[in-house]
Structures are given as structure tokens and as C-alpha cells.
Backbone as JSON Lines, residues from 0, in Angstrom:
{"i":0,"aa":"X","n":[0.84,-1.16,0.0],"ca":[0.0,0.0,0.0],"c":[0.89,1.23,0.0]}
{"i":1,"aa":"X","n":[0.49,2.21,-0.71],"ca":[1.24,3.44,-0.82],"c":[0.58,4.52,0.02]}
{"i":2,"aa":"X","n":[1.37,5.21,0.83],"ca":[0.85,6.31,1.63],"c":[1.56,7.58,1.18]}
{"i":3,"aa":"X","n":[0.8,8.56,0.82],"ca":[1.37,9.84,0.42],"c":[0.9,10.9,1.4]}
{"i":4,"aa":"X","n":[1.77,11.81,1.71],"ca":[1.43,12.9,2.61],"c":[1.68,14.21,1.91]}
{"i":5,"aa":"X","n":[0.83,15.15,2.19],"ca":[1.06,16.49,1.68],"c":[0.53,17.49,2.7]}
{"i":6,"aa":"X","n":[1.02,18.66,2.61],"ca":[0.63,19.71,3.54],"c":[-0.04,20.84,2.78]}
{"i":7,"aa":"X","n":[-1.09,21.34,3.34],"ca":[-1.83,22.43,2.75],"c":[-1.65,23.65,3.65]}
{"i":8,"aa":"X","n":[-1.22,24.71,3.07],"ca":[-1.0,25.92,3.84],"c":[-1.83,27.04,3.25]}
{"i":9,"aa":"X","n":[-2.61,27.66,4.09],"ca":[-3.35,28.85,3.67],"c":[-2.64,30.07,4.26]}
{"i":10,"aa":"X","n":[-2.76,31.16,3.6],"ca":[-2.08,32.36,4.09],"c":[-2.59,32.72,5.49]}
{"i":11,"aa":"X","n":[-1.66,32.81,6.41],"ca":[-1.99,33.18,7.78],"c":[-2.46,32.01,8.64]}
{"i":12,"aa":"X","n":[-2.8,30.87,8.07],"ca":[-3.24,29.72,8.86],"c":[-2.07,28.78,9.11]}
{"i":13,"aa":"X","n":[-2.25,27.93,10.1],"ca":[-1.21,26.92,10.33],"c":[-1.34,25.81,9.3]}
{"i":14,"aa":"X","n":[-0.3,25.08,9.1],"ca":[-0.29,23.99,8.12],"c":[-1.18,22.85,8.6]}
{"i":15,"aa":"X","n":[-1.85,22.2,7.66],"ca":[-2.68,21.02,7.95],"c":[-2.04,19.82,7.27]}
{"i":16,"aa":"X","n":[-1.95,18.72,7.97],"ca":[-1.36,17.49,7.45],"c":[-2.48,16.56,7.0]}
{"i":17,"aa":"X","n":[-2.45,16.15,5.74],"ca":[-3.44,15.24,5.18],"c":[-2.74,13.97,4.73]}
{"i":18,"aa":"X","n":[-3.41,12.84,4.86],"ca":[-2.89,11.56,4.36],"c":[-3.94,10.94,3.45]}
{"i":19,"aa":"X","n":[-3.47,10.2,2.46],"ca":[-4.37,9.42,1.62],"c":[-3.72,8.08,1.35]}
{"i":20,"aa":"X","n":[-4.54,7.08,1.22],"ca":[-4.1,5.7,1.0],"c":[-4.63,5.24,-0.36]}
{"i":21,"aa":"X","n":[-3.72,4.87,-1.23],"ca":[-4.11,4.38,-2.55],"c":[-4.37,2.88,-2.48]}
{"i":22,"aa":"X","n":[-5.44,2.46,-3.11],"ca":[-5.79,1.05,-3.15],"c":[-6.01,0.65,-4.6]}
{"i":23,"aa":"X","n":[-5.46,-0.49,-4.99],"ca":[-5.62,-0.97,-6.35],"c":[-5.9,-2.47,-6.32]}
{"i":24,"aa":"X","n":[-6.56,-2.94,-7.33],"ca":[-6.79,-4.37,-7.46],"c":[-6.7,-4.75,-8.93]}
{"i":25,"aa":"X","n":[-6.51,-6.04,-9.19],"ca":[-6.44,-6.52,-10.57],"c":[-7.24,-7.81,-10.66]}
{"i":26,"aa":"X","n":[-7.59,-8.15,-11.85],"ca":[-8.3,-9.39,-12.08],"c":[-7.99,-9.87,-13.49]}
{"i":27,"aa":"X","n":[-8.02,-11.16,-13.69],"ca":[-7.84,-11.71,-15.02],"c":[-9.14,-11.53,-15.78]}
{"i":28,"aa":"X","n":[-9.05,-11.3,-17.06],"ca":[-10.23,-11.12,-17.9],"c":[-10.57,-12.45,-18.57]}
{"i":29,"aa":"X","n":[-11.16,-13.35,-17.81],"ca":[-11.53,-14.68,-18.32],"c":[-13.05,-14.84,-18.22]}
{"i":30,"aa":"X","n":[-13.61,-15.73,-19.03],"ca":[-15.06,-15.95,-19.01],"c":[-15.5,-16.6,-17.7]}
{"i":31,"aa":"X","n":[-14.69,-17.49,-17.17],"ca":[-15.01,-18.18,-15.93],"c":[-14.26,-17.53,-14.77]}
{"i":32,"aa":"X","n":[-14.64,-17.92,-13.57],"ca":[-13.95,-17.4,-12.39],"c":[-12.96,-18.39,-11.81]}
{"i":33,"aa":"X","n":[-13.06,-19.66,-12.23],"ca":[-12.17,-20.68,-11.69],"c":[-11.55,-21.51,-12.81]}
{"i":34,"aa":"X","n":[-10.41,-22.07,-12.52],"ca":[-9.71,-22.94,-13.46],"c":[-10.49,-24.26,-13.57]}
{"i":35,"aa":"X","n":[-10.72,-24.72,-14.77],"ca":[-11.47,-25.94,-15.0],"c":[-10.71,-27.2,-14.62]}
{"i":36,"aa":"X","n":[-9.43,-27.09,-14.29],"ca":[-8.64,-28.25,-13.91],"c":[-8.51,-28.34,-12.39]}
{"i":37,"aa":"X","n":[-8.0,-27.28,-11.75],"ca":[-7.77,-27.32,-10.3],"c":[-8.93,-26.75,-9.5]}
{"i":38,"aa":"X","n":[-9.85,-26.05,-10.17],"ca":[-11.02,-25.42,-9.55],"c":[-10.67,-24.3,-8.57]}
{"i":39,"aa":"X","n":[-9.45,-23.77,-8.66],"ca":[-9.05,-22.63,-7.85],"c":[-9.41,-21.35,-8.61]}
{"i":40,"aa":"X","n":[-9.69,-20.3,-7.88],"ca":[-10.08,-19.03,-8.5],"c":[-8.92,-18.46,-9.32]}
{"i":41,"aa":"X","n":[-9.26,-17.84,-10.44],"ca":[-8.24,-17.2,-11.27],"c":[-7.59,-16.03,-10.56]}
{"i":42,"aa":"X","n":[-8.29,-15.37,-9.66],"ca":[-7.7,-14.28,-8.9],"c":[-6.71,-14.79,-7.86]}
{"i":43,"aa":"X","n":[-6.74,-16.07,-7.6],"ca":[-5.77,-16.71,-6.72],"c":[-4.69,-17.31,-7.58]}
{"i":44,"aa":"X","n":[-4.26,-18.5,-7.22],"ca":[-3.24,-19.17,-8.02],"c":[-3.48,-20.67,-7.99]}
{"i":45,"aa":"X","n":[-2.73,-21.38,-8.81],"ca":[-2.87,-22.84,-8.87],"c":[-2.27,-23.46,-7.6]}
{"i":46,"aa":"X","n":[-2.54,-24.73,-7.35],"ca":[-2.0,-25.37,-6.14],"c":[-0.47,-25.41,-6.08]}
{"i":47,"aa":"X","n":[0.21,-25.28,-7.22],"ca":[1.67,-25.33,-7.22],"c":[2.32,-24.0,-6.87]}
{"i":48,"aa":"X","n":[1.57,-22.92,-6.89],"ca":[2.14,-21.58,-6.67],"c":[1.73,-21.04,-5.31]}
{"i":49,"aa":"X","n":[2.53,-20.11,-4.82],"ca":[2.24,-19.48,-3.54],"c":[1.57,-18.13,-3.68]}
{"i":50,"aa":"X","n":[1.86,-17.41,-4.77],"ca":[1.31,-16.08,-4.97],"c":[0.71,-15.95,-6.36]}
{"i":51,"aa":"X","n":[-0.45,-15.31,-6.47],"ca":[-1.04,-15.09,-7.79],"c":[-0.31,-14.0,-8.55]}
{"i":52,"aa":"X","n":[-0.59,-13.91,-9.83],"ca":[-0.01,-12.84,-10.63],"c":[0.81,-13.36,-11.78]}
{"i":53,"aa":"X","n":[1.91,-12.67,-12.06],"ca":[2.74,-13.0,-13.23],"c":[3.38,-14.38,-13.16]}
{"i":54,"aa":"X","n":[3.61,-14.91,-11.95],"ca":[4.21,-16.23,-11.84],"c":[3.21,-17.36,-12.07]}
{"i":55,"aa":"X","n":[1.94,-17.04,-12.08],"ca":[0.9,-18.04,-12.31],"c":[-0.12,-17.47,-13.29]}
{"i":56,"aa":"X","n":[0.29,-17.26,-14.55],"ca":[-0.61,-16.61,-15.51],"c":[-1.69,-17.55,-16.04]}
{"i":57,"aa":"X","n":[-2.66,-16.95,-16.68],"ca":[-3.69,-17.72,-17.36],"c":[-3.28,-17.94,-18.8]}
{"i":58,"aa":"X","n":[-3.67,-19.08,-19.33],"ca":[-3.41,-19.43,-20.72],"c":[-4.75,-19.78,-21.36]}
{"i":59,"aa":"X","n":[-4.99,-19.22,-22.55],"ca":[-6.22,-19.51,-23.27],"c":[-5.94,-20.49,-24.4]}
{"i":60,"aa":"X","n":[-6.92,-21.36,-24.62],"ca":[-6.85,-22.27,-25.75],"c":[-7.57,-21.67,-26.94]}
{"i":61,"aa":"X","n":[-7.42,-22.3,-28.09],"ca":[-8.12,-21.85,-29.3],"c":[-9.63,-21.9,-29.09]}
{"i":62,"aa":"X","n":[-10.09,-22.72,-28.17],"ca":[-11.52,-22.85,-27.87],"c":[-12.0,-21.76,-26.9]}
{"i":63,"aa":"X","n":[-11.11,-20.87,-26.48],"ca":[-11.38,-19.76,-25.56],"c":[-11.57,-20.17,-24.11]}
{"i":64,"aa":"X","n":[-11.24,-21.39,-23.75],"ca":[-11.23,-21.77,-22.34],"c":[-9.88,-21.38,-21.74]}
{"i":65,"aa":"X","n":[-9.92,-20.87,-20.52],"ca":[-8.7,-20.41,-19.84],"c":[-8.38,-21.34,-18.67]}
{"i":66,"aa":"X","n":[-7.07,-21.51,-18.44],"ca":[-6.58,-22.34,-17.35],"c":[-5.32,-21.69,-16.79]}
{"i":67,"aa":"X","n":[-4.97,-22.06,-15.56],"ca":[-3.66,-21.66,-15.06],"c":[-2.6,-22.33,-15.95]}
{"i":68,"aa":"X","n":[-1.53,-21.64,-16.22],"ca":[-0.46,-22.18,-17.05],"c":[0.02,-23.53,-16.54]}
{"i":69,"aa":"X","n":[0.28,-23.63,-15.26],"ca":[0.81,-24.88,-14.7],"c":[-0.2,-26.02,-14.8]}
{"i":70,"aa":"X","n":[-1.47,-25.71,-14.64],"ca":[-2.5,-26.75,-14.72],"c":[-2.61,-27.32,-16.12]}
{"i":71,"aa":"X","n":[-2.67,-26.45,-17.13],"ca":[-2.84,-26.95,-18.5],"c":[-1.58,-27.65,-18.98]}
{"i":72,"aa":"X","n":[-0.4,-27.2,-18.56],"ca":[0.83,-27.9,-18.95],"c":[0.86,-29.31,-18.38]}
{"i":73,"aa":"X","n":[0.46,-29.47,-17.13],"ca":[0.39,-30.82,-16.53],"c":[-0.63,-31.67,-17.28]}
{"i":74,"aa":"X","n":[-1.78,-31.07,-17.61],"ca":[-2.84,-31.78,-18.32],"c":[-2.35,-32.27,-19.67]}
{"i":75,"aa":"X","n":[-1.75,-31.38,-20.44],"ca":[-1.27,-31.71,-21.77],"c":[-0.19,-32.78,-21.7]}
{"i":76,"aa":"X","n":[0.74,-32.65,-20.76],"ca":[1.84,-33.62,-20.63],"c":[1.38,-34.98,-20.13]}
{"i":77,"aa":"X","n":[0.23,-35.04,-19.45],"ca":[-0.28,-36.3,-18.94],"c":[-1.05,-37.09,-19.99]}
{"i":78,"aa":"X","n":[-1.41,-36.45,-21.1],"ca":[-2.17,-37.13,-22.14],"c":[-1.25,-38.06,-22.94]}
{"i":79,"aa":"X","n":[-1.7,-39.27,-23.2],"ca":[-0.89,-40.22,-23.95],"c":[-0.97,-39.99,-25.45]}
{"i":80,"aa":"X","n":[-2.1,-39.48,-25.91],"ca":[-2.24,-39.15,-27.33],"c":[-2.4,-37.64,-27.45]}
{"i":81,"aa":"X","n":[-3.05,-37.19,-28.49],"ca":[-3.28,-35.76,-28.67],"c":[-4.08,-35.2,-27.49]}
{"i":82,"aa":"X","n":[-3.63,-34.12,-26.92],"ca":[-4.32,-33.52,-25.78],"c":[-5.61,-32.82,-26.23]}
{"i":83,"aa":"X","n":[-6.59,-32.86,-25.35],"ca":[-7.87,-32.21,-25.6],"c":[-8.18,-31.24,-24.47]}
{"i":84,"aa":"X","n":[-8.98,-30.23,-24.76],"ca":[-9.39,-29.28,-23.75],"c":[-10.2,-30.02,-22.67]}
{"i":85,"aa":"X","n":[-9.87,-29.83,-21.41],"ca":[-10.61,-30.51,-20.35],"c":[-12.08,-30.08,-20.25]}
{"i":86,"aa":"X","n":[-12.43,-28.95,-20.84],"ca":[-13.79,-28.45,-20.74],"c":[-14.68,-28.88,-21.91]}
{"i":87,"aa":"X","n":[-14.17,-28.73,-23.13],"ca":[-15.02,-29.0,-24.3],"c":[-14.54,-30.19,-25.13]}
{"i":88,"aa":"X","n":[-13.4,-30.75,-24.77],"ca":[-12.82,-31.94,-25.42],"c":[-12.35,-31.69,-26.85]}
{"i":89,"aa":"X","n":[-12.27,-30.43,-27.28],"ca":[-11.68,-30.13,-28.59],"c":[-10.18,-30.35,-28.49]}
{"i":90,"aa":"X","n":[-9.55,-30.61,-29.62],"ca":[-8.11,-30.77,-29.65],"c":[-7.48,-29.51,-29.06]}
{"i":91,"aa":"X","n":[-6.57,-29.69,-28.1],"ca":[-5.98,-28.56,-27.42],"c":[-4.95,-27.85,-28.29]}
{"i":92,"aa":"X","n":[-5.14,-26.58,-28.47],"ca":[-4.18,-25.71,-29.12],"c":[-4.12,-24.42,-28.35]}
{"i":93,"aa":"X","n":[-2.91,-23.95,-28.09],"ca":[-2.76,-22.67,-27.39],"c":[-3.23,-21.56,-28.31]}
{"i":94,"aa":"X","n":[-3.99,-20.63,-27.76],"ca":[-4.48,-19.5,-28.56],"c":[-3.28,-18.63,-28.93]}
{"i":95,"aa":"X","n":[-3.2,-18.29,-30.19],"ca":[-2.03,-17.52,-30.62],"c":[-2.34,-16.34,-31.44]}
């Protein structure tokens, strides 16, 4: 959190001290709120990560389904033949 301070001075008056606290939030722009593989919220992170954000990004498939990067990589690598989307069963292709 960022705290900024500034002083306001009027002619002849004593200085007044003001504080303000900036608050920000972010969210992934996905159709769903949770990963279809691990069922964890996209605003959180996959079970393998400790903190959400750039280290646990979302990846979209050509079918427009989104998953945590780590979840879909495990899913794709676990398939013995051609990987399919866990949600719609279309052949998995990364959206490009």
C-alpha cells in the first residue's frame, strides 16, 4: 500500500497534514472465475504456486477456455495421445 502525505498551507493559517491511502486491485479477464482443472479461482493461483499474478498466468486455448499455465501444462503432458481441452474436449491448441 502506498501512503502519500502532503501539507496544505493557507495564508496566515497553520499547516494542515493530510494523508491518503491508494488502493488498487487486478483481475484476469476470463469468461469463468475458476480454473477448470484445479477449480481454484483465477484471482488466486494454482495449487503449485504461492502467490497469484505474473508467476501463475492464465493461458487460453483456441476454444477460448482459460486455465492456469501450470494446470494446462500438466494436463497436456499427462495425455498419452493428442491432448484435448478438459472443458469441451476439442483438440488442445494454445491460442495464438
